[in-house]
C-alpha positions as CSV (number, residue, x, y, z in Angstrom):
1,M,-10.7,-29.2,-21.6
2,A,-8.7,-29.7,-18.5
3,D,-10.6,-29.9,-15.2
4,A,-8.7,-26.9,-13.9
5,A,-9.8,-24.8,-16.8
6,A,-13.3,-26.1,-16.9
7,N,-14.0,-25.7,-13.2
8,P,-13.2,-22.2,-11.9
9,F,-13.7,-23.4,-8.3
10,L,-11.2,-26.3,-8.4
11,D,-8.6,-24.2,-6.7
12,D,-10.1,-23.4,-3.3
13,L,-6.7,-22.0,-2.0
14,F,-6.2,-18.4,-2.8
15,V,-3.3,-17.9,-5.3
16,D,-1.6,-14.5,-4.8
17,H,-1.5,-13.5,-8.5
18,P,-2.3,-10.1,-10.1
19,A,-5.0,-11.7,-12.1
20,N,-6.9,-12.6,-8.9
21,L,-6.8,-9.0,-7.5
22,P,-8.2,-6.8,-6.2
23,G,-10.4,-9.7,-4.9
24,V,-13.8,-9.6,-3.3
25,A,-14.2,-6.4,-1.3
26,R,-17.2,-7.6,0.7
27,I,-15.1,-10.3,2.4
28,H,-13.8,-9.1,5.8
29,R,-14.2,-5.5,4.8
30,E,-14.1,-4.3,8.4
31,A,-10.7,-5.9,9.0
32,F,-9.5,-4.5,5.7
33,A,-10.6,-1.0,6.7
34,R,-8.9,-1.3,10.2
35,V,-5.5,-2.2,8.7
36,V,-5.7,0.5,6.0
37,E,-6.6,3.1,8.6
38,A,-3.7,2.0,10.8
39,V,-1.3,2.5,7.8
40,E,-2.8,5.8,6.6
41,R,-2.4,7.3,10.0
42,L,1.4,6.9,9.6
43,L,1.4,8.8,6.2
44,P,2.7,12.4,6.6
45,S,0.1,15.0,5.6
46,N,0.7,17.4,2.7
47,E,1.4,20.1,5.2
48,E,4.0,18.1,7.1
49,G,5.8,17.1,4.0
50,E,9.0,15.0,3.8
51,G,10.6,16.5,6.8
52,S,7.8,15.7,9.2
53,A,8.6,14.4,12.6
54,V,8.8,10.7,13.4
55,P,5.5,9.6,15.0
56,P,5.8,9.4,18.8
57,G,5.6,6.0,20.4
58,P,5.9,2.5,18.8
59,G,4.6,1.2,15.6
60,R,1.4,-0.9,15.3
61,L,1.1,-4.6,15.6
62,L,-2.2,-6.3,14.6
63,L,-3.0,-9.9,15.2
64,L,-5.2,-11.3,12.5
65,T,-6.9,-14.6,13.7
66,A,-9.4,-17.0,12.1
67,P,-11.2,-20.0,13.6
68,E,-9.6,-22.3,11.1
69,A,-8.0,-22.4,7.7
70,G,-10.0,-21.2,4.7
71,Y,-11.3,-18.0,6.2
72,G,-9.4,-15.7,3.8
73,K,-6.3,-14.5,5.6
74,S,-4.1,-14.7,2.6
75,H,-6.8,-13.2,0.4
76,L,-7.1,-10.3,2.8
77,V,-3.3,-9.7,2.9
78,A,-3.1,-9.8,-0.9
79,R,-5.9,-7.2,-1.2
80,L,-4.2,-5.0,1.3
81,R,-0.9,-5.2,-0.6
82,D,-2.7,-4.4,-3.8
83,H,-4.5,-1.5,-2.3
84,L,-1.5,0.1,-0.7
85,G,0.7,-0.4,-3.8
86,A,4.0,1.3,-4.1
87,A,3.1,4.1,-1.7
88,V,3.4,1.7,1.2
89,P,5.8,-1.3,0.6
90,T,4.5,-4.6,1.9
91,L,7.3,-6.8,3.3
92,L,6.9,-10.5,4.1
93,L,8.7,-11.7,7.2
94,P,10.6,-14.9,6.5
95,F,9.0,-17.3,9.0
96,D,8.8,-20.9,7.8
97,R,10.3,-24.2,8.8
98,S,12.9,-24.1,6.0
99,R,15.0,-21.5,7.9
100,P,15.4,-20.3,11.5
101,A,13.4,-17.4,12.8
102,T,16.4,-15.2,13.6
103,W,17.4,-11.6,13.1
104,P,20.1,-12.3,10.5
105,V,17.5,-14.2,8.3
106,A,15.0,-11.4,8.7
107,L,17.6,-8.8,7.8
108,S,18.6,-10.7,4.7
109,S,15.0,-11.1,3.5
110,I,14.0,-7.5,4.1
111,L,17.1,-6.3,2.2
112,R,16.3,-8.6,-0.7
113,Q,12.7,-7.2,-0.8
114,F,13.8,-3.6,-0.6
115,S,16.3,-4.3,-3.4
116,A,13.6,-5.6,-5.8
117,Y,11.8,-3.5,-8.3
118,A,8.0,-3.2,-8.3
119,S,7.8,-5.9,-10.9
120,P,9.9,-7.3,-13.8
121,G,10.6,-4.8,-16.5
122,R,9.2,-1.8,-14.6
123,P,11.2,1.4,-14.9
124,R,10.6,2.4,-11.3
125,I,13.7,2.4,-9.0
126,A,14.0,-0.1,-6.2
127,P,12.9,1.1,-2.7
128,L,16.5,0.6,-1.4
129,D,17.8,3.0,-4.1
130,E,15.1,5.5,-3.3
131,F,15.4,5.7,0.5
132,S,19.3,5.5,0.5
133,R,19.4,8.5,-1.8
134,R,17.0,10.4,0.4
135,F,19.1,9.6,3.4
136,L,22.2,10.9,1.7
137,A,20.4,14.0,0.5
138,R,19.2,14.7,4.0
139,L,22.7,14.3,5.4
140,L,24.1,16.7,2.7
141,L,21.4,19.3,3.3
142,D,21.9,19.1,7.1
143,G,25.7,19.5,6.7
144,L,25.4,22.4,4.4
145,A,22.9,24.1,6.7
146,K,25.3,23.7,9.6
147,G,28.3,25.0,7.6
148,A,30.2,21.8,7.6
149,V,31.5,22.7,4.1
150,D,31.3,25.8,2.0
151,P,28.1,25.6,-0.1
152,R,30.0,26.8,-3.1
153,E,32.0,23.6,-3.1
154,C,28.8,21.5,-3.5
155,P,28.4,20.5,-7.2
156,V,24.6,20.9,-7.0
157,D,22.4,23.7,-5.8
158,P,20.7,22.7,-2.5
159,A,17.2,23.5,-3.8
160,R,17.7,21.2,-6.7
161,L,19.2,18.5,-4.5
162,R,16.1,18.6,-2.3
163,A,13.8,18.2,-5.3
164,E,15.8,15.7,-7.4
165,S,17.8,13.5,-5.0
166,A,16.7,10.3,-6.6
167,T,18.2,11.4,-9.9
168,L,21.2,13.4,-8.8
169,L,22.4,10.6,-6.6
170,A,21.7,7.9,-9.1
171,R,24.1,5.1,-9.8
172,E,26.1,6.7,-12.6
173,P,29.9,6.3,-13.1
174,D,30.4,10.1,-13.7
175,S,28.0,11.4,-11.0
176,R,29.8,14.6,-9.8
177,L,27.7,14.7,-6.6
178,L,28.4,11.1,-5.6
179,L,32.1,11.4,-6.4
180,W,32.3,14.6,-4.3
181,L,30.3,13.0,-1.4
182,D,32.5,9.9,-1.6
183,K,35.4,12.1,-0.5
184,R,33.6,14.1,2.1
185,A,31.3,11.4,3.6
186,A,33.1,11.2,6.9
187,D,33.1,15.0,7.3
188,F,29.3,15.2,6.8
189,A,28.7,12.3,9.2
190,R,30.8,13.9,11.9
191,A,29.2,17.3,11.4
192,A,25.6,16.0,11.8
193,G,23.9,17.3,14.9
194,P,22.2,15.1,17.4
195,E,18.8,15.4,15.7
196,L,19.6,13.3,12.7
197,P,21.1,10.3,14.5
198,R,18.2,10.4,17.0
199,R,15.7,10.5,14.1
200,F,17.1,7.2,12.8
201,G,17.7,5.6,16.2
202,M,21.5,5.4,16.0
203,G,24.7,6.9,17.3
204,D,27.3,8.9,15.5
205,G,29.4,5.9,14.6
206,E,26.3,4.1,13.1
207,L,25.4,7.2,11.1
208,A,28.9,7.1,9.5
209,F,28.4,3.3,8.9
210,W,25.1,3.9,6.9
211,T,26.5,6.9,5.1
212,R,29.5,4.9,3.8
213,L,27.3,1.9,2.9
214,F,24.8,4.0,0.9
215,V,27.5,6.0,-0.9
216,D,29.1,2.7,-2.0
217,L,25.8,1.2,-2.9
218,N,24.9,4.0,-5.3
219,L,28.4,4.7,-6.6
220,R,29.9,1.2,-6.8
221,E,27.0,-1.2,-6.0
222,E,29.0,-4.4,-6.1
223,G,29.8,-5.7,-2.6
224,A,28.2,-2.7,-0.8
225,L,25.8,-4.9,1.2
226,D,28.4,-7.4,2.2
227,R,28.8,-5.5,5.5
228,L,25.3,-6.5,6.4
229,R,26.0,-10.2,6.1
230,G,27.5,-12.6,8.6
231,L,26.4,-10.6,11.6
232,S,25.6,-12.1,15.0
233,N,21.9,-12.2,16.1
234,G,22.3,-9.0,18.2
235,E,24.2,-7.1,15.5
236,A,21.6,-8.1,12.8
237,R,18.8,-6.9,15.1
238,E,20.3,-3.4,15.5
239,R,21.1,-3.1,11.8
240,L,17.6,-4.2,10.7
241,L,15.8,-1.8,13.1
242,Q,18.0,1.0,11.9
243,L,17.4,0.1,8.3
244,L,13.6,0.1,8.9
245,R,13.7,3.5,10.5
246,I,15.7,4.9,7.5
247,A,13.4,3.2,5.0
248,T,10.2,4.4,6.7
249,D,11.4,8.0,7.2
250,H,9.8,8.9,3.9
251,R,6.9,6.5,3.7
252,P,5.5,3.8,6.1
253,A,5.8,0.0,5.5
254,M,3.6,-2.9,6.3
255,L,5.3,-6.1,7.5
256,V,3.4,-9.4,7.3
257,A,4.0,-12.7,9.1
258,D,1.8,-15.3,7.4
259,A,1.9,-19.0,6.5
260,L,3.1,-20.0,9.9
261,D,1.4,-23.3,10.0
262,G,4.6,-25.3,9.7
263,F,5.5,-24.3,13.3
264,H,2.5,-26.2,14.6
265,R,3.3,-27.6,18.1
266,S,6.7,-25.9,18.2
267,D,7.9,-25.0,21.7
268,T,10.3,-22.3,20.6
269,A,8.9,-20.7,17.4
270,G,6.4,-18.5,19.3
271,M,9.2,-16.9,21.3
272,E,11.4,-16.4,18.3
273,I,8.7,-14.9,16.2
274,A,7.3,-12.7,19.0
275,E,10.8,-11.3,19.7
276,I,11.2,-10.1,16.2
277,V,7.7,-8.7,15.6
278,N,7.7,-7.0,19.0
279,G,11.2,-5.6,18.4
280,I,10.1,-4.1,15.1
281,R,6.9,-2.6,16.7
282,E,8.9,-1.0,19.5
283,N,11.7,0.5,17.4
284,A,10.2,1.3,14.0
285,P,7.4,3.8,14.6
286,R,6.3,4.1,10.9
287,T,5.5,0.4,10.6
288,V,2.4,-1.7,10.8
289,T,3.1,-5.4,11.4
290,L,0.3,-8.0,10.7
291,V,0.6,-11.4,12.3
292,C,-1.8,-13.9,10.7
293,V,-2.7,-17.2,12.6
294,N,-5.5,-19.7,12.8
295,G,-7.0,-20.6,16.1
296,D,-5.2,-24.0,16.5
297,L,-1.8,-22.4,15.7
298,W,-2.3,-19.6,18.2
299,S,-3.0,-22.2,20.9
300,S,-0.2,-24.5,20.1
301,V,2.6,-22.0,19.3
302,F,1.9,-18.8,21.0
303,A,-0.7,-18.8,23.8
304,G,0.9,-21.5,26.0
305,N,4.6,-20.7,25.2
306,L,4.8,-16.9,25.7
307,P,5.1,-15.0,28.9
308,S,2.0,-12.8,29.6
309,A,3.8,-9.6,28.8
310,W,4.8,-10.7,25.3
311,R,1.4,-12.3,24.7
312,D,-0.3,-9.0,25.6
313,R,1.8,-7.2,23.1
314,L,0.8,-9.6,20.4
315,D,-2.9,-9.7,21.0
316,G,-3.4,-6.1,22.1
317,E,-4.9,-5.2,18.8
318,A,-6.7,-8.3,17.6
319,L,-8.7,-8.6,14.3
320,R,-10.8,-11.7,14.4
321,L,-12.2,-13.0,11.1
322,H,-15.7,-14.4,11.4
323,S,-17.9,-16.3,8.9
324,I,-18.9,-14.4,5.8
325,D,-22.5,-13.6,4.9
326,A,-24.5,-14.9,2.0
327,E,-24.0,-11.8,-0.2
328,A,-20.2,-12.0,0.3
329,A,-20.2,-15.7,-0.6
330,K,-22.3,-15.0,-3.7
331,E,-19.9,-12.3,-4.8
332,L,-17.0,-14.7,-4.4
333,V,-18.8,-17.2,-6.6
334,K,-19.6,-14.7,-9.3
335,H,-16.0,-13.4,-9.1
336,R,-14.7,-16.9,-9.9
337,L,-17.3,-17.3,-12.7
338,R,-15.9,-14.3,-14.4
339,R,-13.0,-16.5,-15.5
340,T,-15.5,-18.3,-17.7
341,L,-17.6,-17.0,-20.6
342,L,-20.9,-17.3,-18.7
343,A,-23.1,-14.3,-18.9
344,E,-23.5,-12.2,-15.8
345,T,-27.2,-13.2,-15.5
346,V,-26.3,-16.9,-15.6
347,A,-23.5,-16.5,-13.1
348,A,-25.9,-14.6,-10.7
349,D,-28.5,-17.3,-11.0
350,F,-25.9,-20.0,-10.3
351,A,-24.8,-18.2,-7.1
352,S,-28.4,-17.6,-6.0
353,R,-29.4,-21.3,-6.4
354,L,-26.2,-22.3,-4.6
355,A,-27.0,-20.0,-1.7
356,E,-30.6,-21.3,-1.4
357,K,-29.5,-25.0,-1.6
358,H,-27.0,-24.7,1.2
359,R,-29.0,-22.2,3.3
360,W,-26.3,-19.5,3.3
361,S,-28.7,-16.9,4.7
362,D,-29.5,-18.9,7.9
363,P,-28.2,-17.2,11.0
364,D,-26.5,-20.4,12.2
365,S,-24.6,-20.8,8.9
366,L,-20.9,-20.8,9.6
367,L,-19.7,-20.1,6.1
368,S,-16.0,-19.5,5.2
369,P,-14.8,-18.5,1.7
370,R,-13.2,-22.0,1.2
371,K,-16.4,-23.8,2.2
372,A,-18.4,-21.7,-0.3
373,L,-15.9,-22.5,-3.1
374,R,-16.0,-26.2,-2.4
375,Q,-19.8,-26.2,-2.4
376,A,-19.7,-24.3,-5.7
377,S,-17.2,-26.7,-7.1
378,E,-19.4,-29.7,-6.4
379,R,-22.4,-28.0,-8.0
380,W,-20.4,-26.9,-11.0
381,R,-19.3,-30.5,-11.7
382,R,-23.0,-31.5,-11.8
383,E,-24.3,-28.6,-13.9
384,A,-21.4,-27.4,-16.1
385,K,-22.4,-29.6,-19.0
386,D,-25.7,-27.7,-19.2
387,F,-24.0,-24.3,-19.6
388,P,-23.2,-22.9,-23.0
389,A,-19.6,-21.7,-23.6
390,T,-17.7,-22.4,-20.5
391,A,-14.2,-21.9,-21.8
392,T,-11.8,-20.2,-19.5
393,A,-11.1,-16.5,-20.4
394,S,-7.7,-15.1,-20.1
395,E,-8.3,-12.2,-17.7
396,G,-6.4,-9.0,-18.0
397,H,-6.2,-8.7,-21.8
398,F,-8.7,-7.0,-24.1
399,F,-8.7,-9.9,-26.6
400,A,-9.6,-12.4,-23.9
401,D,-12.6,-13.6,-25.8
402,L,-10.7,-14.4,-29.0
403,P,-8.9,-17.7,-29.7
404,R,-5.6,-17.9,-27.8
405,D,-3.9,-20.3,-30.3
406,E,-0.5,-19.6,-31.7
407,E,-2.0,-19.2,-35.1
408,P,-4.6,-16.6,-35.9
409,A,-8.2,-17.8,-36.2
410,R,-8.9,-19.6,-39.4
411,V,-11.3,-18.1,-41.9
412,P,-14.4,-20.2,-42.5
413,A,-14.3,-22.2,-45.7
414,T,-17.6,-20.7,-46.9
415,P,-17.3,-16.9,-47.0
416,P,-20.2,-15.0,-45.6
417,P,-22.5,-13.2,-48.0
418,P,-21.4,-9.7,-49.0
419,M,-22.6,-6.7,-47.1
420,R,-26.0,-5.4,-48.1
421,E,-27.5,-1.9,-47.6
422,S,-30.2,-3.4,-45.4
423,D,-27.4,-4.5,-43.0
424,L,-27.1,-0.9,-42.0
425,A,-30.7,-0.8,-40.7
426,A,-31.3,0.5,-37.2
427,I,-27.7,1.9,-36.8
428,D,-29.0,5.3,-35.8
429,S,-31.0,3.7,-33.0
430,I,-27.9,1.7,-31.8
431,I,-25.8,4.9,-31.8
432,D,-28.4,6.8,-29.9
433,D,-28.4,4.1,-27.3
434,I,-24.7,4.2,-27.0
435,R,-25.0,7.9,-26.4
436,G,-27.5,7.2,-23.7
437,T,-30.5,8.8,-25.6
438,G,-32.0,5.8,-27.4
439,K,-34.9,3.7,-26.2
440,T,-33.4,0.3,-27.1
441,V,-30.3,-1.7,-26.3
442,V,-28.2,-3.5,-28.8
443,S,-29.7,-6.9,-27.9
444,E,-33.1,-5.5,-28.7
445,A,-32.1,-4.1,-32.1
446,P,-33.3,-5.8,-35.3
447,E,-31.4,-9.0,-36.1
448,A,-30.1,-7.6,-39.4
449,R,-27.2,-5.4,-38.3
450,F,-24.0,-4.3,-39.9
451,G,-21.4,-7.0,-39.9
452,E,-23.3,-9.5,-37.8
453,V,-20.7,-11.8,-36.4
454,E,-21.0,-15.6,-36.6
455,R,-20.4,-15.9,-32.8
456,Q,-21.6,-13.6,-30.1
457,I,-18.9,-11.8,-28.2
458,P,-19.6,-11.9,-24.5
459,P,-19.2,-8.9,-22.2
460,P,-15.6,-8.3,-21.0
461,P,-14.5,-9.3,-17.5
462,P,-15.3,-6.5,-15.0
463,V,-12.7,-3.9,-14.3
464,R,-10.7,-3.8,-11.0
465,Q,-12.9,-1.6,-9.0
466,E,-16.6,-0.7,-9.2
467,T,-16.7,2.9,-7.9
468,R,-20.3,3.7,-8.9
469,E,-23.4,2.5,-10.6
470,T,-23.0,2.7,-14.4
471,V,-24.9,1.6,-17.4
472,P,-23.0,-1.2,-19.1
473,I,-21.5,-0.6,-22.5
474,P,-23.3,-2.6,-25.3
475,D,-21.7,-5.9,-26.3
476,S,-20.6,-4.5,-29.6
477,F,-19.6,-0.9,-29.1
478,F,-18.5,-0.2,-32.7
479,S,-21.6,-1.7,-34.2
480,G,-21.6,0.6,-37.2
481,F,-20.7,3.9,-38.8
482,T,-23.0,6.7,-40.0
483,P,-22.1,8.5,-42.1
484,P,-19.7,5.9,-43.6
485,L,-16.0,6.8,-43.9
486,S,-15.3,8.8,-47.0
487,Q,-12.7,7.3,-49.3
488,G,-9.2,8.0,-48.1
489,Q,-10.1,9.6,-44.8
490,G,-8.9,8.2,-41.5
491,V,-6.6,5.8,-43.3
492,A,-2.8,5.9,-43.3
493,A,-0.9,6.5,-46.5
494,T,-1.0,3.6,-49.0
495,V,1.9,1.2,-48.9
496,A,0.6,-1.5,-51.2
497,P,-1.3,-1.4,-54.5
498,P,-5.1,-1.7,-54.1
499,P,-6.3,-5.3,-54.2
500,K,-8.1,-6.2,-57.4
501,A,-10.4,-8.9,-56.0
502,P,-13.8,-7.8,-54.6
503,L,-13.6,-7.3,-50.8
504,T,-15.5,-9.8,-48.7
505,R,-15.3,-10.4,-45.0
506,A,-13.5,-13.7,-45.6
507,S,-10.8,-12.0,-47.8
508,L,-10.3,-9.3,-45.3
509,E,-9.9,-11.8,-42.5
510,Q,-7.3,-13.6,-44.6
511,T,-5.4,-10.3,-45.1
512,L,-5.5,-9.6,-41.4
513,A,-4.3,-13.2,-40.6
514,R,-1.4,-12.9,-43.1
515,H,-0.2,-9.6,-41.6
516,E,-0.5,-11.0,-38.1
517,R,1.6,-14.1,-39.0
518,E,4.3,-12.0,-40.6
519,L,4.5,-9.7,-37.6
520,L,4.7,-12.5,-35.1
521,S,7.3,-14.4,-37.0
522,G,9.5,-11.4,-37.6
523,P,11.6,-9.3,-35.2
524,A,10.4,-8.9,-31.6
525,L,7.4,-6.6,-31.4
526,A,7.7,-3.2,-29.6
527,L,5.0,-0.9,-28.6
528,D,5.0,2.2,-31.0
529,L,2.7,4.6,-29.2
530,D,2.7,7.1,-32.0
531,R,1.6,4.4,-34.5
532,V,-1.1,3.1,-32.1
533,G,-2.3,6.6,-31.5
534,R,-2.6,7.5,-35.2
535,F,-4.5,4.3,-35.9
536,I,-7.0,4.7,-33.0
537,R,-7.4,8.4,-33.7
538,A,-8.3,7.7,-37.4
539,V,-10.9,5.2,-36.3
540,G,-12.4,7.2,-33.5
541,E,-12.8,10.5,-35.5
542,K,-15.2,8.9,-37.9
543,H,-17.4,7.2,-35.3
544,P,-20.3,9.4,-34.3
545,A,-21.1,7.5,-31.1
546,L,-17.9,8.7,-29.5
547,G,-17.9,12.4,-29.9
548,Q,-14.1,12.2,-30.2
549,Q,-12.2,15.4,-29.2
550,E,-8.5,16.0,-29.5
551,E,-6.7,17.7,-26.6
552,R,-3.1,18.8,-26.0
553,H,-1.6,19.0,-22.5
554,P,1.6,20.3,-21.1
555,S,4.7,18.1,-21.6
556,S,2.9,16.2,-24.3
557,R,4.2,15.5,-27.8
558,T,1.0,13.9,-29.0
559,V,-2.7,14.7,-28.7
560,C,-4.9,12.9,-26.2
561,L,-8.3,11.6,-27.3
562,R,-11.4,12.2,-25.3
563,W,-14.3,9.9,-25.9
564,S,-17.8,10.3,-24.4
565,A,-20.3,7.4,-24.0
566,R,-23.4,7.4,-21.9
567,G,-22.2,10.2,-19.7
568,H,-18.8,8.5,-19.2
569,S,-15.6,10.2,-20.4
570,V,-12.5,8.4,-21.5
571,L,-9.2,10.2,-21.9
572,V,-6.8,8.1,-24.0
573,G,-3.1,9.1,-23.8
574,F,-0.3,7.9,-26.1
575,E,2.7,9.3,-24.2
576,S,5.6,7.1,-22.9
577,P,5.3,6.1,-19.2
578,R,8.7,7.7,-18.8
579,N,7.1,11.1,-19.4
580,V,6.0,11.1,-15.7
581,H,5.2,14.9,-15.7
582,F,2.7,14.5,-18.4
583,W,0.8,11.7,-16.7
584,N,0.9,13.5,-13.4
585,H,-0.5,16.6,-15.0
586,L,-3.2,14.6,-16.7
587,L,-4.3,12.9,-13.5
588,Q,-4.3,16.2,-11.6
589,Q,-6.5,17.8,-14.3
590,S,-8.9,14.9,-14.4
591,I,-9.4,15.0,-10.6
592,S,-9.9,18.8,-10.6
593,S,-12.4,18.7,-13.5
594,N,-15.0,16.8,-11.3
595,R,-15.9,14.8,-14.4
596,Y,-16.7,11.1,-14.2
597,E,-13.9,9.9,-16.4
598,K,-11.0,7.5,-16.6
599,I,-7.6,7.8,-18.1
600,A,-6.5,4.9,-20.4
601,A,-2.9,4.1,-21.1
602,F,-1.3,1.3,-23.1
603,S,1.2,-1.1,-21.7
604,H,3.4,-3.8,-23.3
605,P,6.5,-5.6,-22.0
606,S,8.6,-3.5,-24.4
607,E,7.1,-0.3,-22.9
608,P,5.5,-1.2,-19.5
609,F,3.3,1.3,-17.8
610,D,3.5,1.2,-14.0
611,P,0.6,3.0,-12.3
612,A,2.9,3.4,-9.3
613,L,4.5,6.4,-11.0
614,F,1.5,8.4,-9.8
615,A,2.2,7.4,-6.2
616,S,5.5,9.2,-6.4
617,F,3.5,12.4,-6.7
618,G,1.4,11.7,-3.6
619,F,-1.7,10.1,-5.1
620,S,-3.3,7.4,-3.0
621,P,-3.7,3.9,-4.5
622,A,-7.5,4.3,-4.3
623,V,-7.4,7.4,-6.4
624,I,-5.1,5.8,-8.9
625,R,-7.2,2.7,-9.2
626,G,-10.4,4.7,-9.5
627,R,-9.1,6.9,-12.3
628,V,-6.4,5.1,-14.3
629,D,-7.0,2.1,-16.5
630,I,-3.9,0.3,-17.9
631,I,-4.6,-1.5,-21.2
632,E,-2.1,-4.5,-20.9
633,M,-1.1,-6.0,-24.2
634,N,0.8,-9.1,-25.1
635,D,2.5,-9.7,-28.5
636,R,-0.5,-11.3,-30.0
637,E,-2.7,-8.3,-29.2
638,L,-0.2,-5.8,-30.4
639,A,0.2,-7.8,-33.6
640,M,-3.5,-7.6,-34.2
641,I,-3.5,-3.8,-33.9
642,Y,-0.5,-3.5,-36.3
643,A,-2.1,-6.0,-38.7
644,A,-5.3,-3.9,-38.7
645,D,-3.3,-0.8,-39.4
646,L,-1.5,-2.5,-42.3
647,T,-4.8,-3.8,-43.7
648,M,-6.4,-0.4,-43.7
649,R,-3.3,0.9,-45.6
650,D,-3.7,-2.0,-48.1
651,Y,-7.2,-0.8,-49.0
652,G,-6.4,2.9,-48.6
653,S,-6.9,3.9,-52.2
654,S,-9.3,1.1,-53.1
655,P,-13.0,1.6,-53.8
656,D,-13.5,-0.7,-50.8
657,A,-11.7,1.6,-48.4
658,E,-14.9,2.5,-46.5
659,K,-16.0,-1.1,-46.2
660,A,-12.5,-2.3,-45.2
661,A,-12.3,0.3,-42.4
662,Q,-15.7,-0.8,-41.1
663,L,-14.8,-4.5,-41.1
664,V,-11.3,-3.8,-39.6
665,T,-13.0,-1.8,-36.8
666,L,-15.5,-4.6,-36.1
667,H,-12.6,-7.1,-36.0
668,L,-11.1,-5.2,-33.1
669,D,-14.4,-4.9,-31.3
670,P,-12.9,-6.3,-28.0
671,L,-10.4,-3.5,-27.9
672,W,-13.0,-0.7,-28.3
673,R,-15.1,-2.3,-25.5
674,R,-12.1,-2.5,-23.3
675,L,-11.2,1.1,-23.8
676,V,-14.7,2.5,-23.1
677,Q,-15.5,0.2,-20.2
678,P,-15.9,2.5,-17.1
679,L,-14.0,2.0,-13.9
């Protein structure tokens, strides 16, 4: 095993990657709350709506300082970006030694970030497309209200334009509205009253400039942004500030200046950076700018090189990161240990002994996140050999505890003994415990249990946010069935003749492995939500621990499954993420029900599910993260589900149908545990 895989503390620099988020909430939570509050104050209330007034005064500029490197500035910024999500875009200001800190460079970088989609393959439109169409829709509605043109000439009803601007002004070659606006753009720009240019901080000529640019961007696209390149420093400044006012008219933005260490001891960088961040603060009211520096950088680049007026604007709202306490450090250590297969109790003991050894609780302990990780790394090197099962887990997938080789797991040469009736002992007790009414837990149940696996499956990695105290789901959620599946029920139609050889666990694993190989070696896999839904529905309806119910909701073609376990409700949907109205209704109903439940949705590169679609309906990132659980799948995991479905069909009319269904369900145990894990 490579050192990087064996030692979860080897990387003491924070890597901004989705698998590392949302991070450790205890670290610098006061600074986190201050920034979130500053952003949320710029969000229009539901009563104000889209046409709310621009906030009076300037934007916000927060100076985030730390005594030295390793205090978690980048970690904090990544957490903020993850928390704000698509509702508030996070833009990185392009300050590094590889390029000059000038307005043209900043304009080019911000344009590139606004033009990017939320993530590769996501169906969501880019922010530039969204706010450019809102700008054009506002211009059209303003012109129609002022009588610039006869409303009967407009190809679209104004009420529909107000509600569907992102679609009606989309980049389509036969868009009637865009083609009509292309001819009348100058008329609308001239007819606009003083309120609209003032709102965006521009004159009449500049309003016409942006109108023409956005029409070309959405109608022709190619070359539309060329007019924003090759500008002088002053011209780029004006265009960038106007762009930010247009972009933030609908939703605020957070701009971040981080990783400035390359400017250490520069005599000019402080002035250049301060000019840009102060200019944004003063001219873009719906922005929050976060400048992140260590103490030595502040002294060498800013403090001694800025006039007092500029320095006061930079450090007027200062957030100073201090050393972290022992509990936050232990939480960080346990967070890293979740990358391994160590049990939670072992991880907690490791963190506690580390804290005691290095006196983390002493009042004089100046502990930074990086210092804690380096101390943990040193201790891990000494003790890792004594831990059982320290292989790295692939976070984010529900089969993280299964082999990740290209080939499916090999079947043991010696098949396990056939299932005995005594193996079903104590299942009633286990099911009662899953329901929350039993007196034992799975680990206390008799050793002879149905389908006892050769290896113990560890608990799954914790989910993204712990919102309340919950009783953990037992290690093997689908530990057994009672009563057993009746022949032919819950199994898809037969597509192959019943196997003649007696069914053993080894032979079933061979069948599963064969189907999986065939699927992975064939055409590219695509997520068939109807197929996945039928399979999971067939399994769930026969398991008494779930109390499965089927529900239909508006805009849905398929049924949703509601599962109940230990007072926790799981609503599993099988609709496409493109059916945004269905998912919006589902989340609204879940919130209004006052039930403690989560919504589970499946995602695969062929059909990616972006939780940001809820943000477009006004839900905050915290609400989305606390209610919606995206089950991310790769090809291997999707192939395992399809292989299980095919295998159950193979045995559909066989006398072993009940036994096959039970063994297939046990084979997919990580999926069931992932689905029922509470948020």
